[in-house]
C-alpha positions in Angstrom: 104.4 104.9 124.8 102.5 102.2 124.4 102.9 100.1 121.2 100.0 100.1 119.0 98.5 96.6 118.2 98.7 96.2 114.1 97.5 93.5 112.2 98.8 92.0 108.9 95.6 90.6 107.1 97.1 86.9 106.3 96.8 85.6 102.9 96.0 82.2 101.1 99.1 80.0 100.6 99.6 78.1 97.2 101.9 75.4 98.5 100.0 72.0 98.5 96.7 70.3 96.9 96.3 68.6 100.4 96.6 71.0 103.2 95.7 74.9 103.0 97.8 77.3 104.9 97.5 80.9 105.2 100.4 83.0 105.5 101.9 86.4 106.4 105.0 88.2 104.8 107.9 88.0 108.0 109.2 90.7 106.3 106.3 93.0 107.0 105.8 91.8 110.5 110.0 92.7 111.2 109.8 96.0 109.9 107.3 97.0 112.0 108.4 95.5 114.9 111.4 96.9 114.6 109.8 101.0 113.9 108.2 99.6 117.5 104.9 98.4 117.2 103.2 95.2 118.2 102.5 92.8 115.0 99.5 90.0 115.0 98.1 88.3 112.2 94.4 88.4 111.3 92.6 85.4 109.6 89.7 86.0 107.8 86.0 84.9 109.1 85.1 83.7 105.5 83.9 79.3 105.6 85.4 79.8 101.9 88.8 80.9 101.0 89.9 81.3 97.3 93.4 79.0 97.7 94.3 78.7 93.2 95.0 81.7 91.1 92.8 80.9 88.4 89.8 80.6 90.9 87.5 83.9 91.1 86.9 85.0 94.4 83.8 87.0 92.9 81.8 84.0 93.1 81.6 84.3 97.0 80.7 87.2 99.2 80.9 87.1 102.6 77.7 86.6 104.8 76.6 89.2 107.1 77.9 87.3 110.0 81.1 87.0 108.4 80.8 90.6 108.0 80.1 91.0 111.9 82.9 89.0 112.9 85.4 90.4 110.4 84.9 94.0 111.6 84.7 93.1 115.7 88.8 91.3 115.0 89.7 94.7 112.9 88.1 97.0 115.5 90.3 96.1 118.1 93.8 97.4 115.7 95.2 100.7 116.1 96.3 99.7 112.2 96.0 97.4 109.6 98.8 96.1 106.4 97.1 94.7 103.8 99.9 92.6 102.1 101.1 91.3 99.0 100.1 87.7 97.3 99.3 85.7 94.5 95.1 85.3 95.3 92.5 88.2 96.6 89.6 87.4 98.5 86.8 89.2 99.1 87.7 89.2 102.9 90.4 91.8 101.8 88.4 94.0 100.6 86.2 94.1 103.3 88.9 94.9 105.8 90.0 97.8 103.6 86.3 99.7 104.0 85.9 98.8 107.7 89.5 100.7 108.2 88.2 103.6 105.6 84.8 103.3 107.8 86.4 103.5 111.0 89.3 105.8 110.1 92.0 102.8 111.5 95.6 103.4 109.8 95.6 101.5 106.6 98.8 100.3 104.6 97.8 98.4 101.3 101.2 96.6 99.4 101.1 95.1 96.2 97.5 93.4 96.1 96.8 94.8 99.2 96.7 98.1 96.6 94.5 96.4 94.6 92.2 95.1 97.2 91.9 99.0 98.1 90.9 99.7 95.0 87.8 97.2 94.7 86.9 98.1 98.0 85.9 101.8 97.3 83.8 100.4 93.5 87.4 100.4 91.4 88.7 98.1 88.8 91.8 95.7 88.6 92.8 94.5 85.3 96.0 92.3 84.0 99.2 93.5 82.8 101.7 90.5 81.8 104.2 93.1 81.0 107.7 91.8 82.2 108.5 95.1 82.8 105.8 95.5 86.3 106.8 91.4 87.2 110.4 91.4 88.3 110.8 88.8 90.6 113.3 89.4 93.4 114.6 92.6 95.5 116.3 94.0 92.5 115.1 98.3 91.7 112.7 97.7 89.1 112.4 101.1 87.7 111.4 104.7 89.1 108.1 106.5 90.3 107.0 110.0 90.6 105.9 111.1 93.3 102.9 114.0 93.7 104.5 116.6 96.1 101.1 117.4 97.5 100.9 114.1 98.9 101.2 112.1 102.2 103.7 109.9 100.7 106.0 112.9 99.7 105.9 114.5 103.4 107.0 111.2 104.3 109.8 110.0 101.6 110.7 113.7 101.1 111.8 112.8 97.5 109.8 113.4 94.0 111.4 110.6 92.1 112.3 107.4 93.5 113.5 104.0 92.4 111.1 100.6 93.4 110.9 97.1 93.2 107.7 95.7 90.8 106.5 92.1 91.5 103.5 92.0 90.2 101.1 91.2 87.1 97.7 93.3 87.8 97.3 97.2 87.9 94.8 99.9 88.5 94.1 102.8 85.5 93.8 106.0 86.9 90.4 106.1 85.1 89.2 102.8 86.7 90.2 104.2 90.4 87.3 105.7 92.4 87.6 107.9 95.6 91.4 107.8 95.8 94.1 110.5 95.0 97.0 109.0 93.0 100.0 110.0 93.9 102.7 108.2 92.0 103.2 107.0 88.9 105.7 105.2 86.8 107.1 107.5 83.8 107.4 104.6 81.4 104.1 103.6 80.8 101.9 105.8 83.6 100.6 103.2 85.7 99.7 103.9 89.0 102.1 103.3 91.2 100.5 104.7 95.0 97.4 105.8 96.0 95.8 108.2 99.2 92.3 108.7 101.0 93.2 112.8 101.4 90.1 112.6 104.3 91.4 110.0 106.5 94.4 109.7 109.0 96.3 107.3 106.9 95.1 105.1 103.5 97.7 104.2 101.5 98.1 102.0 99.2 101.4 100.9 96.9 102.0 98.7 94.3 105.9 98.1 95.2 107.5 96.4 98.2 108.4 98.8 101.0 109.1 96.1 103.2 112.1 94.9 101.0 113.5 98.7 100.7 115.7 100.2 103.4 115.1 103.2 101.9 111.2 103.0 102.9 111.3 102.5 106.5 110.4 106.1 106.8 106.6 104.8 105.2 106.2 102.6 108.2 107.7 104.6 111.1 105.2 107.5 110.3 102.5 104.4 109.9 103.0 103.0 112.9 103.3 106.5 114.7 100.1 107.5 113.3 98.7 103.9 114.5 100.2 105.1 118.3 97.4 107.8 118.0 93.9 107.5 119.5 91.0 107.2 117.7 
């Protein structure tokens, strides 16, 4: 079977005041490779990237040329992963829109989830609760999964426990077009979203790449990426 080509969208790395770096989470690359996919990095086509947490990404929108170039990059792929990170830029929202429009399988993780929400006109807000920002691989809290969802068909469990390493949330009333398919029962924050009329469009707030129990999620994602568009 031909291996699908899956792009991992690079994020700004907050490491220095002199050089600027783009980074890719190797745990995501590795889990894709283990599930028989080819992984490639996707670099933004922007002429301006936000590298600092306190800068506003809203002050720069992609030009028509930058959008067209980004679409060329994404269109050659069989699937795309929007990874987590501390800073988001407009190109990540644009990647989500391109994938949704062209029905390219899309998996959004943590801030990737946020950018999926923003891509369809939703809003994301800051939540400084330590309950959701427990840095590390440890399991943080339980989530409840809708039984009428793609993620339930993959995981085959209604209740699971996940890690939680984030300071931003999307309230259900601020999410547009997506179906909310998982929530935290403690404070009802949204933990997973899907688009029902697409092959595979799933966003999760937790980090499945750090959880061995979540391998079926990547296995199904890669399987869908193998199918001809």
